[in-house]
ZAMARGU-4260 file (C-alpha; in steps of 0.2 Angstrom, whole numbers, plus 5000, padded with zeros to 4 digits):
<rodrens>
0) 4987/4911/4886 | 4996/4912/4903 | 5012/4919/4895 | 5001/4932/4885 | 4993/4937/4901
5) 5010/4939/4910 | 5018/4949/4895 | 5003/4960/4894 | 5003/4962/4913 | 5021/4967/4913
10) 5019/4980/4899 | 5003/4986/4906 | 5011/4990/4923 | 5024/5000/4914 | 5010/5010/4906
15) 4998/5009/4920 | 4987/4997/4912 | 4984/4979/4917 | 4977/4966/4904 | 4970/4951/4913
20) 4974/4934/4904 | 4972/4916/4908 | 4985/4902/4910 | 4992/4896/4894 | 4986/4878/4889
25) 4997/4865/4882 | 4985/4853/4874 | 4975/4857/4858 | 4959/4861/4867 | 4969/4873/4877
30) 4977/4880/4862 | 4960/4882/4854 | 4954/4892/4868 | 4969/4902/4869 | 4967/4907/4850
35) 4949/4911/4853 | 4954/4922/4868 | 4967/4931/4857 | 4953/4934/4843 | 4941/4941/4857
40) 4955/4952/4863 | 4958/4959/4845 | 4939/4961/4843 | 4939/4972/4859 | 4955/4981/4853
45) 4949/4985/4836 | 4930/4982/4837 | 4921/4968/4828 | 4918/4977/4812 | 4935/4984/4810
50) 4943/4967/4814 | 4933/4959/4800 | 4938/4973/4788 | 4956/4972/4793 | 4956/4953/4791
55) 4948/4955/4773 | 4962/4967/4768 | 4975/4955/4774 | 4967/4939/4766 | 4964/4932/4783
60) 4945/4931/4784 | 4943/4913/4778 | 4957/4908/4789 | 4949/4916/4804 | 4933/4905/4801
65) 4943/4889/4797 | 4941/4874/4809 | 4959/4870/4807 | 4969/4877/4822 | 4984/4881/4812
70) 4975/4891/4799 | 4967/4902/4813 | 4984/4905/4820 | 4990/4910/4802 | 4975/4922/4802
75) 4981/4929/4818 | 4999/4931/4812 | 4993/4941/4796 | 4981/4952/4807 | 4993/4956/4821
80) 5009/4958/4810 | 4998/4966/4796 | 5007/4956/4783 | 4996/4946/4770 | 5012/4938/4763
85) 5015/4926/4777 | 5013/4909/4769 | 5008/4893/4776 | 5002/4890/4794 | 5014/4885/4807
90) 5016/4867/4811 | 5009/4859/4827 | 5026/4861/4835 | 5028/4879/4830 | 5011/4884/4837
95) 5017/4888/4854 | 5031/4899/4847 | 5020/4907/4835 | 5007/4911/4848 | 5021/4918/4859
100) 5026/4930/4845 | 5008/4935/4843 | 5006/4938/4861 | 5022/4949/4862 | 5016/4959/4847
105) 4998/4962/4854 | 5006/4967/4871 | 5017/4980/4862 | 5002/4986/4852 | 4991/4988/4868
110) 5006/4997/4877 | 5008/5009/4862 | 4989/5012/4862 | 4989/5016/4880 | 5003/5028/4879
115) 4995/5036/4864 | 4978/5038/4873 | 4987/5046/4888 | 4996/5058/4876 | 4980/5062/4867
120) 4971/5066/4883 | 4985/5077/4889 | 4985/5086/4873 | 4966/5088/4874 | 4968/5095/4891
125) 4982/5107/4886 | 4972/5113/4871 | 4956/5116/4882 | 4967/5126/4895 | 4974/5136/4881
130) 4957/5139/4874 | 4950/5145/4891 | 4965/5156/4893 | 4962/5163/4876 | 4944/5166/4879
135) 4948/5174/4896 | 4960/5186/4888 | 4948/5191/4875 | 4934/5194/4888 | 4947/5205/4898
140) 4951/5215/4883 | 4933/5218/4879 | 4930/5223/4898 | 4945/5234/4898 | 4939/5243/4882
145) 4922/5246/4889 | 4927/5249/4908 | 4940/5262/4905 | 4957/5264/4912 | 4958/5248/4922
150) 4973/5237/4918 | 4980/5221/4926 | 4989/5231/4939 | 4974/5241/4944 | 4963/5226/4944
155) 4975/5217/4955 | 4974/5231/4968 | 4955/5230/4966 | 4956/5212/4970 | 4967/5215/4985
160) 4955/5228/4992 | 4941/5216/4989 | 4951/5203/4998 | 4954/5215/5013 | 4935/5218/5014
165) 4933/5199/5017 | 4944/5201/5033 | 4935/5207/5048 | 4941/5208/5066 | 4928/5208/5080
170) 4919/5224/5083 | 4927/5237/5095 | 4924/5235/5113 | 4915/5252/5114 | 4903/5246/5101
175) 4900/5231/5113 | 4897/5242/5127 | 4885/5254/5119 | 4867/5252/5125 | 4857/5242/5113
180) 4840/5249/5118 | 4833/5263/5127 | 4831/5253/5143 | 4850/5251/5144 | 4853/5270/5144
185) 4857/5276/5162 | 4852/5293/5170 | 4842/5300/5156 | 4824/5295/5159 | 4817/5312/5157
190) 4827/5317/5142 | 4822/5300/5133 | 4804/5303/5137 | 4805/5321/5130 | 4814/5316/5114
195) 4802/5302/5111 | 4787/5314/5113 | 4795/5325/5099 | 4801/5311/5087 | 4790/5296/5089
200) 4775/5307/5084 | 4764/5309/5069 | 4772/5326/5067 | 4790/5324/5072 | 4800/5340/5076
205) 4817/5346/5074 | 4827/5345/5090 | 4842/5352/5098 | 4850/5341/5112 | 4860/5350/5126
210) 4871/5342/5138 | 4889/5338/5143 | 4899/5325/5133 | 4898/5307/5136 | 4880/5306/5143
215) 4872/5297/5128 | 4865/5310/5116 | 4870/5302/5100 | 4865/5284/5106 | 4848/5290/5112
220) 4845/5299/5096 | 4848/5283/5086 | 4838/5272/5097 | 4823/5284/5098 | 4822/5283/5079
225) 4822/5264/5080 | 4808/5265/5092 | 4799/5277/5081 | 4800/5265/5066 | 4790/5252/5076
230) 4775/5264/5078 | 4762/5264/5065 | 4757/5282/5067 | 4774/5290/5064 | 4780/5294/5046
235) 4796/5285/5048 | 4797/5269/5037 | 4807/5253/5042 | 4821/5259/5030 | 4822/5277/5037
240) 4841/5281/5038 | 4850/5289/5052 | 4864/5299/5045 | 4877/5305/5058 | 4890/5319/5055
245) 4901/5329/5066 | 4898/5348/5064 | 4916/5352/5067 | 4921/5343/5051 | 4908/5353/5040
250) 4915/5368/5032 | 4906/5380/5020 | 4916/5384/5004 | 4911/5401/4997 | 4915/5395/4979
255) 4902/5381/4981 | 4915/5369/4974 | 4911/5356/4987 | 4897/5355/5001 | 4896/5338/5009
260) 4881/5343/5019 | 4870/5351/5006 | 4877/5345/4990 | 4886/5355/4976 | 4888/5355/4957
265) 4903/5348/4948 | 4905/5360/4933 | 4913/5353/4918 | 4927/5366/4916 | 4929/5374/4934
270) 4928/5357/4943 | 4926/5343/4932 | 4910/5332/4931 | 4910/5314/4925 | 4920/5312/4910
275) 4906/5308/4898 | 4897/5323/4904 | 4912/5335/4905 | 4915/5331/4886 | 4898/5337/4882
280) 4899/5352/4894 | 4886/5346/4906 | 4887/5350/4924 | 4884/5336/4937 | 4875/5339/4954
285) 4882/5329/4968 | 4870/5326/4982 | 4874/5329/5000 | 4870/5322/5017 | 4853/5331/5018
290) 4847/5321/5003 | 4855/5305/5010 | 4845/5308/5026 | 4828/5310/5016 | 4814/5301/5025
295) 4824/5299/5041 | 4835/5308/5054 | 4850/5319/5051 | 4861/5320/5067 | 4873/5334/5068
300) 4884/5333/5083 | 4892/5349/5089 | 4881/5360/5078 | 4887/5375/5087 | 4904/5373/5079
305) 4897/5374/5061 | 4900/5389/5051 | 4886/5402/5053 | 4884/5404/5034 | 4882/5385/5033
310) 4869/5385/5047 | 4859/5398/5037 | 4859/5388/5022 | 4854/5373/5032 | 4839/5383/5038
315) 4833/5386/5020 | 4834/5367/5017 | 4823/5364/5033 | 4810/5375/5026 | 4810/5370/5008
320) 4813/5352/5011 | 4823/5352/4995 | 4840/5357/4989 | 4841/5367/4974 | 4856/5368/4962
325) 4862/5381/4950 | 4876/5382/4937 | 4881/5394/4923 | 4885/5379/4912 | 4867/5371/4913
330) 4857/5373/4898 | 4839/5365/4900 | 4838/5364/4881 | 4854/5354/4878 | 4849/5337/4872
335) 4865/5330/4879 | 4858/5333/4897 | 4852/5317/4905 | 4835/5317/4912 | 4840/5315/4930
340) 4851/5330/4929 | 4837/5340/4921 | 4826/5335/4936 | 4838/5340/4949 | 4841/5357/4941
345) 4822/5360/4938 | 4815/5352/4954 | 4829/5351/4966 | 4834/5335/4977 | 4823/5329/4990
350) 4828/5333/5008 | 4814/5330/5019 | 4822/5324/5035 | 4821/5327/5054 | 4836/5337/5061
355) 4843/5331/5078 | 4857/5342/5083 | 4868/5340/5098 | 4879/5352/5107 | 4889/5354/5123
360) 4887/5373/5122 | 4875/5384/5132 | 4859/5388/5123 | 4863/5406/5122 | 4878/5402/5111
365) 4867/5393/5097 | 4860/5403/5083 | 4843/5410/5088 | 4837/5406/5070 | 4840/5387/5073
370) 4833/5387/5090 | 4817/5395/5085 | 4814/5381/5073 | 4819/5367/5085 | 4812/5360/5101
375) 4825/5358/5114 | 4829/5343/5126 | 4842/5344/5140 | 4852/5329/5145 | 4857/5329/5163
380) 4874/5327/5170 | 4878/5309/5177 | 4880/5308/5195 | 4891/5295/5204 | 4877/5282/5205
385) 4874/5283/5187 | 4892/5281/5183 | 4892/5266/5194 | 4877/5258/5186 | 4885/5261/5169
390) 4901/5252/5174 | 4891/5237/5181 | 4881/5236/5165 | 4897/5237/5155 | 4904/5222/5165
395) 4889/5212/5161 | 4890/5215/5142 | 4909/5210/5143 | 4904/5195/5153 | 4917/5199/5166
400) 4918/5199/5185 | 4924/5215/5193 | 4929/5219/5211 | 4914/5226/5220 | 4923/5242/5223
405) 4928/5246/5205 | 4911/5255/5200 | 4913/5267/5215 | 4932/5270/5211 | 4928/5274/5193
410) 4914/5286/5198 | 4927/5296/5207 | 4937/5299/5191 | 4924/5304/5178 | 4906/5310/5175
415) 4906/5304/5157 | 4897/5287/5154 | 4908/5284/5138 | 4924/5288/5148 | 4918/5276/5162
420) 4915/5262/5150 | 4932/5266/5141 | 4941/5265/5158 | 4933/5248/5162 | 4938/5242/5144
425) 4956/5247/5147 | 4956/5238/5163 | 4949/5222/5155 | 4963/5222/5142 | 4976/5223/5156
430) 4967/5208/5165 | 4967/5198/5149 | 4985/5201/5146 | 4990/5196/5163 | 4982/5179/5161
435) 4986/5176/5143 | 4997/5161/5146 | 4983/5151/5154 | 4968/5159/5144 | 4958/5146/5135
440) 4942/5156/5134 | 4936/5173/5139 | 4925/5166/5153 | 4931/5168/5170 | 4941/5184/5168
445) 4940/5195/5183 | 4946/5213/5184 | 4954/5217/5200 | 4957/5234/5209 | 4975/5233/5204
450) 4971/5232/5186 | 4960/5247/5187 | 4973/5257/5197 | 4986/5253/5183 | 4974/5259/5170
455) 4971/5275/5179 | 4990/5278/5182 | 4993/5274/5163 | 4980/5287/5158 | 4987/5300/5171
460) 4969/5302/5177 | 4965/5311/5193 | 4949/5311/5203 | 4936/5322/5195 | 4929/5327/5212
465) 4943/5334/5224 | 4931/5343/5236 | 4922/5332/5247 | 4909/5337/5260 | 4910/5331/5278
470) 4902/5333/5295 | 4916/5344/5301 | 4912/5362/5306 | 4922/5377/5302 | 4922/5395/5304
475) 4922/5407/5289 | 4922/5392/5276 | 4907/5387/5265 | 4904/5379/5249 | 4897/5389/5234
480) 4891/5382/5218 | 4897/5385/5200 | 4893/5379/5183 | 4903/5378/5167 | 4893/5373/5152
485) 4882/5359/5158 | 4893/5353/5173 | 4891/5360/5190 | 4905/5361/5203 | 4908/5365/5221
490) 4918/5380/5225 | 4927/5382/5242 | 4924/5400/5248 | 4933/5406/5264 | 4934/5422/5274
495) 4945/5428/5288 | 4942/5443/5298 | 4954/5453/5310 | 4952/5469/5320 | 4959/5483/5310
500) 4976/5491/5316 | 4967/5507/5317 | 4948/5509/5320 | 4938/5514/5305 | 4952/5510/5293
505) 4949/5491/5290 | 4953/5484/5272 | 4943/5472/5262 | 4953/5461/5250 | 4948/5447/5238
510) 4957/5437/5225 | 4955/5446/5208 | 4957/5430/5198 | 4939/5425/5204 | 4932/5437/5191
515) 4925/5455/5191 | 4908/5448/5197 | 4916/5443/5213 | 4920/5461/5217 | 4902/5466/5216
520) 4897/5451/5226 | 4909/5455/5240 | 4904/5473/5241 | 4885/5468/5241 | 4890/5455/5255
525) 4898/5469/5266 | 4881/5479/5266 | 4871/5464/5270 | 4883/5458/5284 | 4881/5475/5292
530) 4862/5474/5289 | 4860/5457/5298 | 4874/5458/5311 | 4875/5477/5314 | 4894/5475/5313
535) 4904/5489/5305 | 4916/5481/5293 | 4927/5496/5292 | 4934/5491/5309 | 4940/5474/5302
540) 4952/5468/5289 | 4942/5456/5279 | 4950/5444/5266 | 4939/5433/5255 | 4946/5419/5245
545) 4940/5406/5232 | 4952/5391/5235 | 4960/5385/5220 | 4958/5402/5210 | 4941/5396/5204
550) 4933/5409/5192 | 4916/5414/5197 | 4907/5421/5181 | 4892/5428/5188 | 4884/5434/5204
555) 4878/5417/5211 | 4892/5417/5224 | 4885/5432/5233 | 4875/5422/5246 | 4890/5410/5250
560) 4902/5425/5252 | 4890/5433/5264 | 4888/5418/5275 | 4907/5415/5275 | 4910/5433/5281
565) 4896/5433/5294 | 4903/5416/5301 | 4921/5423/5303 | 4914/5439/5311 | 4902/5431/5323
570) 4913/5415/5326 | 4898/5404/5322 | 4904/5388/5312 | 4896/5381/5297 | 4894/5362/5294
575) 4904/5357/5279 | 4890/5347/5271 | 4880/5362/5265 | 4881/5372/5249 | 4873/5389/5245
580) 4869/5398/5228 | 4860/5414/5224 | 4863/5432/5221 | 4862/5444/5236 | 4854/5461/5235
585) 4859/5475/5246 | 4843/5472/5256 | 4848/5455/5260 | 4836/5446/5248 | 4842/5430/5238
590) 4839/5432/5220 | 4837/5419/5206 | 4852/5412/5197 | 4855/5401/5182 | 4861/5383/5181
595) 4852/5377/5197 | 4850/5359/5191 | 4868/5358/5186 | 4874/5365/5202 | 4863/5353/5212
600) 4871/5338/5203 | 4888/5346/5206 | 4884/5346/5225 | 4878/5328/5224 | 4895/5323/5217
605) 4904/5331/5231 | 4893/5323/5244 | 4884/5338/5250 | 4868/5335/5260 | 4859/5351/5259
610) 4858/5365/5246 | 4851/5382/5248 | 4844/5390/5232 | 4833/5405/5229 | 4815/5403/5231
615) 4813/5410/5213 | 4822/5394/5207 | 4811/5382/5216 | 4803/5377/5199 | 4820/5372/5192
620) 4823/5359/5206 | 4820/5341/5200 | 4807/5332/5210 | 4816/5315/5211 | 4830/5319/5223
625) 4831/5307/5237 | 4850/5309/5242 | 4851/5328/5244 | 4840/5341/5252 | 4836/5357/5243
630) 4830/5371/5253 | 4822/5387/5244 | 4825/5403/5253 | 4820/5421/5251 | 4833/5430/5262
635) 4851/5428/5269 | 4843/5429/5286 | 4834/5412/5283 | 4851/5404/5278 | 4860/5411/5293
640) 4846/5404/5305 | 4847/5387/5297 | 4866/5385/5292 | 4876/5394/5306 | 4877/5385/5322
645) 4880/5392/5339 | 4892/5379/5345 | 4911/5379/5342 | 4919/5367/5330
</rodrens>
């Protein structure tokens, strides 16, 4: 038995099968046990029933049941070698040799059986694999037949695109720096309150937002809608969409082939509808952004840049709250027309939304028809303190430390909140790169002034405010105020006076580049100067100049020009921390002008401490100014008494 175990073990190792056997015995009892073990092994190998049948066919059944050891060995020989002609049992001396031969044959049999089992398993696996591949190919053919023009190449490209969709980098830094709620918006408290009153209402209104770029018009509009969704009394549902589009990208096609804003009709011949519709000659309406915004807000940035014809068509949609389609190819009686297309042609597409439009243009440049249908909200320019707060907030969202002087430095270079955050983000990138070799986490990053100045130099940025007020006193020099769009600015106006070479033949000069309005302002100023001082300007050569060639588009510089001329004629200096705006009548009255709010913000940017404005504009002065004094006046004489000092410089 021991030899049988060894032989089986060796062959089983070759075929990765080990058959455990016992030590071979020498005496009869041991031989008997060995024979019994071999029968048990055969029974396991063939199965009890099959072993009996096999023994019966080989005339070994009686021998198996014999009590004579030699006859049982003979039965084993006939069964193992499958030979019924083997005659006579082996002698007692031949038993060991006979059992040895039986063991060898059984070992070979087990080895062959093991190899066959492995082969059959591999064959079954291969057949299953081929079967699955065949089924997959059949499915692909069926899908291809029903899906259209897809082939392995196009499907591979589709798989590549889907794989690309799974890859996502972190969101952009500007998305991180955007305010997440209305409380985080800086410098627009009044505009936010006004917009909330018009949108977060049971009866929301269409609105136009005015203001300079980068002050948060788009962000506030989106956040106001989110706030309105939270209120039970507004018509906005939780799923109300906010659809944003840039008006500069919207163009009206007179052929009506395409209209992404309002929607259009894809005709089967002229343009080509869906294939199954085109074959039946059925036109297919394509819905636009106004339908996509149904139940929510359609935000159009720079609406002033839209084509006037497209603006008129948008007005029709605002009134109807639906978009209607028309096509010469549409036949309502055609049985091939799907129900949804019939509904679109007969009833139109729903477009009940609230329009929030934004523009950097002056209200006078916007279509009166649109303005008449919309409420108007004005966003205020950001001053230096606002910009500084935006920078501080942005640093907190980036979780980065900054030099204490950085907010003030950035506020000198821009008045746009978005630009200020962008400058800080660029400086953050430079700071990260400088410590890349020792950077383990994003914590502990600090932006130094050197990083900021490097960013400003790379961007070729220059200070936004180049004119700064001071306590210095000068003769013939004063700050006027101008406005461009929604941004106010300070103008340096100066005047010099010399006695004329010949009495009564003095000359009056001014820089023509300042604009035609300046000419009228200068002439009015000469009359007022004589009215107030009694000095005849014909005896003087007077030159009025706007430093930097600034263009004054309007009469608002009249008061400033008058003060500058009076100062140079009388020798009375003007403190260089005041500014003046207002039209001057020839009777010396200071008349109302436009853009007072923006001009005051421009003066604050330059550090001006006192601004003189026409009394008629007193209603336009904001009530929350604590860092600048606004003095309403009715006459030039009032400004002379308050602004011109009697002491020398």
